[in-house]
N, CA, C and O atoms as a GROMACS GRO file, in nm:
protein
  556
    1MET      N    1   3.244  19.596   2.261
    1MET     CA    2   3.321  19.673   2.165
    1MET      C    3   3.325  19.597   2.034
    1MET      O    4   3.353  19.477   2.032
    2THR      N    5   3.298  19.663   1.926
    2THR     CA    6   3.302  19.601   1.795
    2THR      C    7   3.417  19.660   1.715
    2THR      O    8   3.435  19.782   1.710
    3LEU      N    9   3.493  19.572   1.654
    3LEU     CA   10   3.604  19.614   1.570
    3LEU      C   11   3.549  19.638   1.430
    3LEU      O   12   3.492  19.547   1.369
    4LYS      N   13   3.566  19.758   1.379
    4LYS     CA   14   3.518  19.791   1.246
    4LYS      C   15   3.634  19.787   1.148
    4LYS      O   16   3.737  19.850   1.170
    5LEU      N   17   3.618  19.712   1.042
    5LEU     CA   18   3.723  19.698   0.942
    5LEU      C   19   3.700  19.798   0.830
    5LEU      O   20   3.594  19.798   0.769
    6PRO      N   21   3.798  19.884   0.803
    6PRO     CA   22   3.780  19.985   0.700
    6PRO      C   23   3.787  19.930   0.558
    6PRO      O   24   3.733  19.991   0.466
    7ASN      N   25   3.852  19.816   0.539
    7ASN     CA   26   3.871  19.765   0.404
    7ASN      C   27   3.884  19.613   0.410
    7ASN      O   28   3.977  19.561   0.472
    8VAL      N   29   3.793  19.542   0.347
    8VAL     CA   30   3.792  19.396   0.351
    8VAL      C   31   3.916  19.336   0.285
    8VAL      O   32   3.949  19.221   0.313
    9LYS      N   33   3.984  19.409   0.197
    9LYS     CA   34   4.103  19.356   0.131
    9LYS      C   35   4.210  19.317   0.231
    9LYS      O   36   4.292  19.229   0.203
   10PHE      N   37   4.212  19.379   0.348
   10PHE     CA   38   4.310  19.343   0.451
   10PHE      C   39   4.293  19.199   0.496
   10PHE      O   40   4.390  19.135   0.536
   11LEU      N   41   4.172  19.147   0.488
   11LEU     CA   42   4.146  19.012   0.535
   11LEU      C   43   4.217  18.907   0.451
   11LEU      O   44   4.240  18.795   0.498
   12LEU      N   45   4.251  18.941   0.329
   12LEU     CA   46   4.317  18.846   0.242
   12LEU      C   47   4.469  18.856   0.247
   12LEU      O   48   4.538  18.780   0.180
   13LYS      N   49   4.520  18.949   0.325
   13LYS     CA   50   4.664  18.971   0.334
   13LYS      C   51   4.731  18.850   0.399
   13LYS      O   52   4.692  18.807   0.508
   14GLU      N   53   4.830  18.797   0.334
   14GLU     CA   54   4.910  18.688   0.388
   14GLU      C   55   5.048  18.743   0.420
   14GLU      O   56   5.110  18.807   0.334
   15THR      N   57   5.097  18.719   0.537
   15THR     CA   58   5.232  18.764   0.571
   15THR      C   59   5.330  18.651   0.543
   15THR      O   60   5.294  18.533   0.545
   16GLY      N   61   5.450  18.687   0.518
   16GLY     CA   62   5.553  18.588   0.490
   16GLY      C   63   5.631  18.552   0.614
   16GLY      O   64   5.752  18.530   0.605
   17ASN      N   65   5.567  18.545   0.728
   17ASN     CA   66   5.636  18.515   0.852
   17ASN      C   67   5.692  18.373   0.847
   17ASN      O   68   5.616  18.277   0.832
   18PRO      N   69   5.824  18.358   0.860
   18PRO     CA   70   5.886  18.226   0.846
   18PRO      C   71   5.849  18.128   0.957
   18PRO      O   72   5.866  18.008   0.940
   19ILE      N   73   5.800  18.177   1.070
   19ILE     CA   74   5.768  18.088   1.182
   19ILE      C   75   5.660  17.988   1.142
   19ILE      O   76   5.664  17.873   1.186
   20HIS      N   77   5.564  18.031   1.059
   20HIS     CA   78   5.451  17.945   1.027
   20HIS      C   79   5.445  17.901   0.882
   20HIS      O   80   5.339  17.860   0.835
   21GLN      N   81   5.555  17.910   0.810
   21GLN     CA   82   5.552  17.872   0.670
   21GLN      C   83   5.525  17.724   0.649
   21GLN      O   84   5.473  17.686   0.545
   22THR      N   85   5.559  17.639   0.745
   22THR     CA   86   5.540  17.496   0.728
   22THR      C   87   5.428  17.440   0.815
   22THR      O   88   5.403  17.320   0.810
   23SER      N   89   5.360  17.522   0.894
   23SER     CA   90   5.256  17.470   0.981
   23SER      C   91   5.120  17.474   0.912
   23SER      O   92   5.094  17.557   0.826
   24LEU      N   93   5.034  17.382   0.952
   24LEU     CA   94   4.899  17.373   0.898
   24LEU      C   95   4.818  17.494   0.940
   24LEU      O   96   4.814  17.530   1.057
   25ARG      N   97   4.753  17.558   0.842
   25ARG     CA   98   4.670  17.675   0.868
   25ARG      C   99   4.541  17.663   0.789
   25ARG      O  100   4.541  17.614   0.676
   26TYR      N  101   4.433  17.707   0.848
   26TYR     CA  102   4.305  17.717   0.779
   26TYR      C  103   4.271  17.865   0.766
   26TYR      O  104   4.266  17.938   0.865
   27HIS      N  105   4.248  17.909   0.641
   27HIS     CA  106   4.205  18.046   0.616
   27HIS      C  107   4.056  18.052   0.645
   27HIS      O  108   3.980  17.966   0.599
   28ILE      N  109   4.013  18.151   0.720
   28ILE     CA  110   3.872  18.168   0.753
   28ILE      C  111   3.801  18.230   0.633
   28ILE      O  112   3.837  18.340   0.590
   29LYS      N  113   3.701  18.162   0.579
   29LYS     CA  114   3.628  18.215   0.464
   29LYS      C  115   3.559  18.345   0.500
   29LYS      O  116   3.558  18.439   0.420
   30TYR      N  117   3.502  18.351   0.617
   30TYR     CA  118   3.431  18.470   0.665
   30TYR      C  119   3.486  18.502   0.804
   30TYR      O  120   3.431  18.454   0.903
   31PRO      N  121   3.593  18.583   0.812
   31PRO     CA  122   3.654  18.611   0.944
   31PRO      C  123   3.548  18.647   1.047
   31PRO      O  124   3.455  18.723   1.019
   32PHE      N  125   3.563  18.590   1.165
   32PHE     CA  126   3.462  18.610   1.267
   32PHE      C  127   3.521  18.672   1.393
   32PHE      O  128   3.640  18.660   1.422
   33GLU      N  129   3.433  18.738   1.465
   33GLU     CA  130   3.473  18.804   1.588
   33GLU      C  131   3.489  18.699   1.697
   33GLU      O  132   3.410  18.605   1.707
   34SER      N  133   3.590  18.715   1.778
   34SER     CA  134   3.615  18.625   1.889
   34SER      C  135   3.664  18.708   2.007
   34SER      O  136   3.675  18.830   1.998
   35GLU      N  137   3.693  18.641   2.115
   35GLU     CA  138   3.729  18.710   2.238
   35GLU      C  139   3.865  18.664   2.288
   35GLU      O  140   3.900  18.546   2.278
   36ILE      N  141   3.941  18.758   2.343
   36ILE     CA  142   4.066  18.727   2.411
   36ILE      C  143   4.065  18.793   2.547
   36ILE      O  144   3.994  18.891   2.570
   37LEU      N  145   4.144  18.740   2.636
   37LEU     CA  146   4.162  18.799   2.768
   37LEU      C  147   4.310  18.830   2.781
   37LEU      O  148   4.394  18.740   2.779
   38LEU      N  149   4.343  18.958   2.794
   38LEU     CA  150   4.483  18.999   2.805
   38LEU      C  151   4.533  18.974   2.947
   38LEU      O  152   4.463  19.000   3.044
   39ILE      N  153   4.656  18.923   2.956
   39ILE     CA  154   4.717  18.893   3.086
   39ILE      C  155   4.834  18.988   3.104
   39ILE      O  156   4.924  18.994   3.019
   40ASN      N  157   4.835  19.062   3.214
   40ASN     CA  158   4.944  19.156   3.244
   40ASN      C  159   4.984  19.238   3.123
   40ASN      O  160   5.095  19.225   3.073
   41PRO      N  161   4.894  19.322   3.075
   41PRO     CA  162   4.926  19.399   2.955
   41PRO      C  163   5.053  19.481   2.972
   41PRO      O  164   5.073  19.545   3.076
   42LYS      N  165   5.138  19.478   2.871
   42LYS     CA  166   5.262  19.556   2.875
   42LYS      C  167   5.238  19.696   2.820
   42LYS      O  168   5.320  19.785   2.842
   43ASP      N  169   5.129  19.716   2.751
   43ASP     CA  170   5.092  19.846   2.698
   43ASP      C  171   4.982  19.902   2.788
   43ASP      O  172   4.876  19.841   2.800
   44THR      N  173   5.006  20.014   2.850
   44THR     CA  174   4.910  20.067   2.947
   44THR      C  175   4.778  20.107   2.882
   44THR      O  176   4.678  20.122   2.952
   45GLU      N  177   4.775  20.126   2.748
   45GLU     CA  178   4.651  20.160   2.680
   45GLU      C  179   4.565  20.036   2.656
   45GLU      O  180   4.445  20.050   2.630
   46ALA      N  181   4.623  19.917   2.662
   46ALA     CA  182   4.547  19.795   2.639
   46ALA      C  183   4.461  19.765   2.761
   46ALA      O  184   4.499  19.794   2.874
   47MET      N  185   4.347  19.706   2.736
   47MET     CA  186   4.256  19.674   2.846
   47MET      C  187   4.305  19.551   2.921
   47MET      O  188   4.362  19.460   2.862
   48ALA      N  189   4.284  19.550   3.051
   48ALA     CA  190   4.320  19.436   3.134
   48ALA      C  191   4.199  19.345   3.150
   48ALA      O  192   4.185  19.277   3.252
   49GLU      N  193   4.113  19.344   3.052
   49GLU     CA  194   3.994  19.260   3.054
   49GLU      C  195   3.972  19.204   2.914
   49GLU      O  196   4.061  19.210   2.829
   50SER      N  197   3.854  19.150   2.892
   50SER     CA  198   3.824  19.090   2.762
   50SER      C  199   3.831  19.194   2.651
   50SER      O  200   3.794  19.310   2.668
   51ALA      N  201   3.879  19.149   2.537
   51ALA     CA  202   3.885  19.233   2.417
   51ALA      C  203   3.837  19.148   2.300
   51ALA      O  204   3.844  19.026   2.304
   52PHE      N  205   3.790  19.214   2.196
   52PHE     CA  206   3.740  19.142   2.080
   52PHE      C  207   3.835  19.159   1.963
   52PHE      O  208   3.897  19.264   1.944
   53ILE      N  209   3.846  19.052   1.885
   53ILE     CA  210   3.937  19.045   1.772
   53ILE      C  211   3.865  18.978   1.656
   53ILE      O  212   3.757  18.920   1.674
   54PHE      N  213   3.924  18.986   1.537
   54PHE     CA  214   3.876  18.908   1.423
   54PHE      C  215   3.983  18.805   1.390
   54PHE      O  216   4.101  18.837   1.384
   55ILE      N  217   3.940  18.681   1.368
   55ILE     CA  218   4.032  18.573   1.333
   55ILE      C  219   4.040  18.562   1.181
   55ILE      O  220   3.937  18.548   1.114
   56GLU      N  221   4.162  18.568   1.127
   56GLU     CA  222   4.185  18.555   0.983
   56GLU      C  223   4.220  18.412   0.944
   56GLU      O  224   4.171  18.361   0.843
   57ASN      N  225   4.307  18.348   1.024
   57ASN     CA  226   4.337  18.208   0.999
   57ASN      C  227   4.371  18.142   1.131
   57ASN      O  228   4.404  18.208   1.230
   58ILE      N  229   4.361  18.009   1.132
   58ILE     CA  230   4.381  17.935   1.256
   58ILE      C  231   4.441  17.799   1.222
   58ILE      O  232   4.416  17.743   1.116
   59GLY      N  233   4.520  17.748   1.314
   59GLY     CA  234   4.578  17.616   1.303
   59GLY      C  235   4.593  17.559   1.443
   59GLY      O  236   4.565  17.629   1.540
   60PRO      N  237   4.637  17.436   1.455
   60PRO     CA  238   4.653  17.377   1.588
   60PRO      C  239   4.760  17.446   1.672
   60PRO      O  240   4.763  17.430   1.794
   61GLY      N  241   4.848  17.523   1.606
   61GLY     CA  242   4.954  17.590   1.680
   61GLY      C  243   4.929  17.736   1.711
   61GLY      O  244   5.003  17.797   1.788
   62GLY      N  245   4.824  17.794   1.650
   62GLY     CA  246   4.798  17.936   1.676
   62GLY      C  247   4.701  17.995   1.575
   62GLY      O  248   4.631  17.923   1.505
   63LEU      N  249   4.698  18.126   1.571
   63LEU     CA  250   4.607  18.195   1.481
   63LEU      C  251   4.662  18.330   1.441
   63LEU      O  252   4.755  18.382   1.503
   64ARG      N  253   4.604  18.386   1.337
   64ARG     CA  254   4.637  18.522   1.294
   64ARG      C  255   4.511  18.605   1.316
   64ARG      O  256   4.402  18.566   1.275
   65ILE      N  257   4.528  18.720   1.382
   65ILE     CA  258   4.414  18.801   1.420
   65ILE      C  259   4.429  18.945   1.373
   65ILE      O  260   4.539  18.992   1.344
   66LEU      N  261   4.316  19.014   1.366
   66LEU     CA  262   4.311  19.158   1.346
   66LEU      C  263   4.255  19.220   1.472
   66LEU      O  264   4.166  19.164   1.535
   67SER      N  265   4.308  19.337   1.509
   67SER     CA  266   4.260  19.406   1.628
   67SER      C  267   4.284  19.555   1.614
   67SER      O  268   4.371  19.599   1.538
   68ASN      N  269   4.206  19.632   1.687
   68ASN     CA  270   4.231  19.776   1.693
   68ASN      C  271   4.317  19.811   1.815
   68ASN      O  272   4.345  19.929   1.838
   69LEU      N  273   4.358  19.711   1.893
   69LEU     CA  274   4.442  19.734   2.010
   69LEU      C  275   4.590  19.729   1.972
   69LEU      O  276   4.633  19.636   1.905
   70PRO      N  277   4.667  19.829   2.015
   70PRO     CA  278   4.812  19.824   1.990
   70PRO      C  279   4.881  19.737   2.095
   70PRO      O  280   4.908  19.782   2.206
   71LEU      N  281   4.908  19.612   2.060
   71LEU     CA  282   4.970  19.518   2.152
   71LEU      C  283   5.116  19.498   2.112
   71LEU      O  284   5.159  19.543   2.006
   72VAL      N  285   5.191  19.431   2.197
   72VAL     CA  286   5.334  19.410   2.172
   72VAL      C  287   5.366  19.261   2.164
   72VAL      O  288   5.296  19.178   2.221
   73GLU      N  289   5.472  19.230   2.091
   73GLU     CA  290   5.519  19.092   2.087
   73GLU      C  291   5.554  19.048   2.228
   73GLU      O  292   5.612  19.123   2.305
   74GLY      N  293   5.518  18.924   2.260
   74GLY     CA  294   5.539  18.872   2.394
   74GLY      C  295   5.418  18.890   2.485
   74GLY      O  296   5.415  18.835   2.595
   75GLN      N  297   5.319  18.965   2.440
   75GLN     CA  298   5.197  18.984   2.518
   75GLN      C  299   5.129  18.849   2.540
   75GLN      O  300   5.099  18.779   2.443
   76GLU      N  301   5.106  18.812   2.665
   76GLU     CA  302   5.037  18.688   2.695
   76GLU      C  303   4.888  18.714   2.700
   76GLU      O  304   4.842  18.821   2.741
   77MET      N  305   4.812  18.613   2.658
   77MET     CA  306   4.667  18.627   2.656
   77MET      C  307   4.604  18.490   2.660
   77MET      O  308   4.671  18.388   2.646
   78ILE      N  309   4.474  18.488   2.679
   78ILE     CA  310   4.395  18.366   2.672
   78ILE      C  311   4.302  18.382   2.553
   78ILE      O  312   4.222  18.476   2.549
   79TYR      N  313   4.311  18.291   2.456
   79TYR     CA  314   4.218  18.291   2.344
   79TYR      C  315   4.097  18.212   2.390
   79TYR      O  316   4.110  18.099   2.436
   80ILE      N  317   3.979  18.269   2.376
   80ILE     CA  318   3.856  18.205   2.421
   80ILE      C  319   3.784  18.152   2.297
   80ILE      O  320   3.729  18.229   2.218
   81MET      N  321   3.784  18.020   2.282
   81MET     CA  322   3.727  17.954   2.165
   81MET      C  323   3.587  17.903   2.198
   81MET      O  324   3.569  17.825   2.292
   82GLU      N  325   3.489  17.948   2.120
   82GLU     CA  326   3.352  17.898   2.134
   82GLU      C  327   3.322  17.808   2.017
   82GLU      O  328   3.355  17.841   1.903
   83THR      N  329   3.261  17.695   2.044
   83THR     CA  330   3.225  17.604   1.937
   83THR      C  331   3.080  17.560   1.955
   83THR      O  332   3.027  17.561   2.066
   84THR      N  333   3.017  17.522   1.846
   84THR     CA  334   2.881  17.468   1.857
   84THR      C  335   2.886  17.321   1.895
   84THR      O  336   2.784  17.265   1.937
   85ILE      N  337   3.002  17.258   1.881
   85ILE     CA  338   3.016  17.117   1.916
   85ILE      C  339   3.017  17.099   2.068
   85ILE      O  340   2.960  17.003   2.120
   86LEU      N  341   3.083  17.191   2.138
   86LEU     CA  342   3.093  17.183   2.284
   86LEU      C  343   3.005  17.289   2.347
   86LEU      O  344   2.981  17.394   2.289
   87GLU      N  345   2.957  17.261   2.466
   87GLU     CA  346   2.873  17.357   2.535
   87GLU      C  347   2.954  17.465   2.606
   87GLU      O  348   2.906  17.577   2.624
   88ASP      N  349   3.076  17.433   2.645
   88ASP     CA  350   3.159  17.528   2.718
   88ASP      C  351   3.257  17.597   2.624
   88ASP      O  352   3.284  17.550   2.513
   89LYS      N  353   3.308  17.710   2.671
   89LYS     CA  354   3.415  17.779   2.598
   89LYS      C  355   3.548  17.712   2.633
   89LYS      O  356   3.566  17.661   2.744
   90ILE      N  357   3.639  17.712   2.538
   90ILE     CA  358   3.773  17.657   2.560
   90ILE      C  359   3.868  17.775   2.577
   90ILE      O  360   3.870  17.865   2.494
   91HIS      N  361   3.946  17.774   2.684
   91HIS     CA  362   4.042  17.881   2.711
   91HIS      C  363   4.181  17.829   2.677
   91HIS      O  364   4.228  17.732   2.736
   92ILE      N  365   4.248  17.895   2.581
   92ILE     CA  366   4.377  17.850   2.533
   92ILE      C  367   4.484  17.955   2.563
   92ILE      O  368   4.480  18.064   2.506
   93PRO      N  369   4.580  17.923   2.652
   93PRO     CA  370   4.690  18.017   2.678
   93PRO      C  371   4.768  18.044   2.550
   93PRO      O  372   4.800  17.952   2.475
   94SER      N  373   4.798  18.171   2.525
   94SER     CA  374   4.859  18.212   2.398
   94SER      C  375   4.954  18.328   2.420
   94SER      O  376   4.957  18.391   2.525
   95GLU      N  377   5.033  18.355   2.315
   95GLU     CA  378   5.127  18.467   2.318
   95GLU      C  379   5.140  18.526   2.179
   95GLU      O  380   5.143  18.453   2.080
   96ILE      N  381   5.148  18.658   2.171
   96ILE     CA  382   5.171  18.725   2.043
   96ILE      C  383   5.318  18.709   2.007
   96ILE      O  384   5.406  18.742   2.086
   97ILE      N  385   5.343  18.657   1.884
   97ILE     CA  386   5.482  18.634   1.844
   97ILE      C  387   5.527  18.725   1.731
   97ILE      O  388   5.647  18.736   1.706
   98TRP      N  389   5.434  18.792   1.662
   98TRP     CA  390   5.471  18.893   1.564
   98TRP      C  391   5.354  18.989   1.547
   98TRP      O  392   5.240  18.957   1.580
   99SER      N  393   5.385  19.107   1.496
   99SER     CA  394   5.281  19.208   1.476
   99SER      C  395   5.313  19.290   1.352
   99SER      O  396   5.429  19.301   1.310
  100GLU      N  397   5.208  19.348   1.295
  100GLU     CA  398   5.223  19.435   1.180
  100GLU      C  399   5.112  19.540   1.184
  100GLU      O  400   4.996  19.507   1.210
  101THR      N  401   5.148  19.664   1.159
  101THR     CA  402   5.049  19.771   1.150
  101THR      C  403   4.997  19.775   1.007
  101THR      O  404   5.073  19.796   0.913
  102LEU      N  405   4.866  19.754   0.991
  102LEU     CA  406   4.805  19.756   0.858
  102LEU      C  407   4.761  19.895   0.817
  102LEU      O  408   4.773  19.934   0.701
  103SER      N  409   4.710  19.971   0.912
  103SER     CA  410   4.669  20.110   0.890
  103SER      C  411   4.657  20.175   1.027
  103SER      O  412   4.676  20.109   1.130
  104ASP      N  413   4.626  20.302   1.029
  104ASP     CA  414   4.611  20.372   1.155
  104ASP      C  415   4.499  20.308   1.236
  104ASP      O  416   4.382  20.314   1.196
  105GLY      N  417   4.533  20.248   1.349
  105GLY     CA  418   4.433  20.188   1.436
  105GLY      C  419   4.392  20.047   1.398
  105GLY      O  420   4.295  19.995   1.454
  106LEU      N  421   4.462  19.982   1.306
  106LEU     CA  422   4.432  19.843   1.269
  106LEU      C  423   4.562  19.764   1.264
  106LEU      O  424   4.655  19.798   1.191
  107TYR      N  425   4.567  19.657   1.344
  107TYR     CA  426   4.688  19.578   1.360
  107TYR      C  427   4.659  19.432   1.331
  107TYR      O  428   4.548  19.383   1.350
  108GLN      N  429   4.764  19.363   1.283
  108GLN     CA  430   4.756  19.220   1.257
  108GLN      C  431   4.859  19.152   1.346
  108GLN      O  432   4.972  19.201   1.360
  109TYR      N  433   4.821  19.039   1.406
  109TYR     CA  434   4.910  18.970   1.499
  109TYR      C  435   4.915  18.821   1.471
  109TYR      O  436   4.816  18.760   1.430
  110GLY      N  437   5.032  18.763   1.493
  110GLY     CA  438   5.048  18.618   1.494
  110GLY      C  439   5.045  18.573   1.638
  110GLY      O  440   5.118  18.626   1.722
  111VAL      N  441   4.961  18.475   1.667
  111VAL     CA  442   4.942  18.427   1.804
  111VAL      C  443   4.978  18.279   1.810
  111VAL      O  444   4.931  18.199   1.729
  112HIS      N  445   5.062  18.245   1.905
  112HIS     CA  446   5.106  18.106   1.926
  112HIS      C  447   5.035  18.049   2.048
  112HIS      O  448   5.033  18.112   2.154
  113PHE      N  449   4.974  17.929   2.032
  113PHE     CA  450   4.911  17.862   2.146
  113PHE      C  451   5.020  17.798   2.232
  113PHE      O  452   5.106  17.727   2.181
  114GLN      N  453   5.015  17.824   2.360
  114GLN     CA  454   5.112  17.768   2.455
  114GLN      C  455   5.045  17.651   2.527
  114GLN      O  456   5.004  17.662   2.642
  115VAL      N  457   5.035  17.538   2.455
  115VAL     CA  458   4.962  17.423   2.507
  115VAL      C  459   5.042  17.295   2.486
  115VAL      O  460   5.136  17.290   2.407
  116ALA      N  461   5.002  17.190   2.560
  116ALA     CA  462   5.063  17.059   2.545
  116ALA      C  463   5.015  16.994   2.415
  116ALA      O  464   4.915  17.037   2.357
  117ASP      N  465   5.086  16.893   2.371
  117ASP     CA  466   5.052  16.824   2.246
  117ASP      C  467   4.910  16.769   2.246
  117ASP      O  468   4.843  16.769   2.143
  118GLU      N  469   4.862  16.721   2.362
  118GLU     CA  470   4.727  16.666   2.369
  118GLU      C  471   4.622  16.773   2.337
  118GLU      O  472   4.526  16.745   2.266
  119MET      N  473   4.641  16.894   2.388
  119MET     CA  474   4.547  17.003   2.361
  119MET      C  475   4.559  17.047   2.215
  119MET      O  476   4.458  17.078   2.152
  120ARG      N  477   4.679  17.048   2.162
  120ARG     CA  478   4.700  17.085   2.022
  120ARG      C  479   4.627  16.985   1.930
  120ARG      O  480   4.567  17.025   1.830
  121THR      N  481   4.632  16.857   1.964
  121THR     CA  482   4.560  16.755   1.888
  121THR      C  483   4.410  16.776   1.898
  121THR      O  484   4.338  16.761   1.799
  122PHE      N  485   4.362  16.809   2.016
  122PHE     CA  486   4.219  16.836   2.037
  122PHE      C  487   4.174  16.954   1.951
  122PHE      O  488   4.070  16.946   1.885
  123VAL      N  489   4.252  17.063   1.950
  123VAL     CA  490   4.220  17.180   1.868
  123VAL      C  491   4.222  17.141   1.720
  123VAL      O  492   4.135  17.182   1.643
  124HIS      N  493   4.321  17.062   1.680
  124HIS     CA  494   4.331  17.017   1.541
  124HIS      C  495   4.205  16.941   1.500
  124HIS      O  496   4.152  16.964   1.391
  125ASN      N  497   4.156  16.851   1.585
  125ASN     CA  498   4.036  16.774   1.554
  125ASN      C  499   3.912  16.864   1.545
  125ASN      O  500   3.826  16.841   1.460
  126LEU      N  501   3.903  16.965   1.629
  126LEU     CA  502   3.793  17.061   1.619
  126LEU      C  503   3.798  17.134   1.486
  126LEU      O  504   3.695  17.155   1.421
  127LEU      N  505   3.917  17.174   1.445
  127LEU     CA  506   3.933  17.245   1.318
  127LEU      C  507   3.892  17.158   1.200
  127LEU      O  508   3.832  17.207   1.104
  128ILE      N  509   3.923  17.030   1.206
  128ILE     CA  510   3.882  16.939   1.099
  128ILE      C  511   3.729  16.934   1.092
  128ILE      O  512   3.672  16.936   0.983
  129ASP      N  513   3.663  16.928   1.209
  129ASP     CA  514   3.517  16.924   1.212
  129ASP      C  515   3.456  17.050   1.150
  129ASP      O  516   3.351  17.042   1.086
  130TYR      N  517   3.520  17.164   1.168
  130TYR     CA  518   3.468  17.291   1.117
  130TYR      C  519   3.517  17.325   0.976
  130TYR      O  520   3.462  17.413   0.911
  131SER      N  521   3.620  17.256   0.929
  131SER     CA  522   3.689  17.299   0.808
  131SER      C  523   3.602  17.306   0.684
  131SER      O  524   3.616  17.400   0.606
  132GLU      N  525   3.514  17.210   0.662
  132GLU     CA  526   3.434  17.213   0.540
  132GLU      C  527   3.340  17.331   0.534
  132GLU      O  528   3.315  17.387   0.427
  133LYS      N  529   3.286  17.370   0.648
  133LYS     CA  530   3.188  17.478   0.650
  133LYS      C  531   3.251  17.617   0.654
  133LYS      O  532   3.203  17.708   0.587
  134TYR      N  533   3.357  17.634   0.732
  134TYR     CA  534   3.408  17.768   0.758
  134TYR      C  535   3.547  17.798   0.704
  134TYR      O  536   3.582  17.915   0.687
  135PHE      N  537   3.627  17.696   0.678
  135PHE     CA  538   3.768  17.719   0.649
  135PHE      C  539   3.807  17.668   0.511
  135PHE      O  540   3.738  17.585   0.452
  136SER      N  541   3.918  17.719   0.462
  136SER     CA  542   3.986  17.660   0.348
  136SER      C  543   4.132  17.646   0.388
  136SER      O  544   4.190  17.738   0.447
  137GLN      N  545   4.191  17.532   0.358
  137GLN     CA  546   4.328  17.505   0.403
  137GLN      C  547   4.428  17.590   0.326
  137GLN      O  548   4.419  17.601   0.204
  138VAL      N  549   4.521  17.648   0.397
  138VAL     CA  550   4.630  17.727   0.338
  138VAL      C  551   4.755  17.642   0.346
  138VAL      O  552   4.786  17.587   0.452
  139GLU      N  553   4.825  17.630   0.238
  139GLU     CA  554   4.949  17.551   0.240
  139GLU      C  555   5.069  17.638   0.245
  139GLU      O  556   5.182  17.588   0.248
   0.00000   0.00000   0.00000
């Protein structure tokens, strides 16, 4: 399934969510498609299998995504991170902590990684490795 974006201007939208105003975030220069696995979907229309999303920004504590799936706050999921540095995919337990409807059939979500500090540091180091090529830091 491919998520089609009707208007690229949505990719530049920054929300004023107070939860992440002080956390490190990298804005994705070219938002890319990634994969999530929904766990016990609370919305019966959501798939109980892999779904595809676009990542707008990412930090060691979570990410902001775009999706055509209507999900709810509290939805648990696994973010599947693929890197060229590692041969395997990294599975990161996550939860949706806020949502916003951008247009009919297009939603934006804040996702929090539910991981120990060691994993958060590992993700942070991966982001530093990728930052010059793909990201720009958002303050």
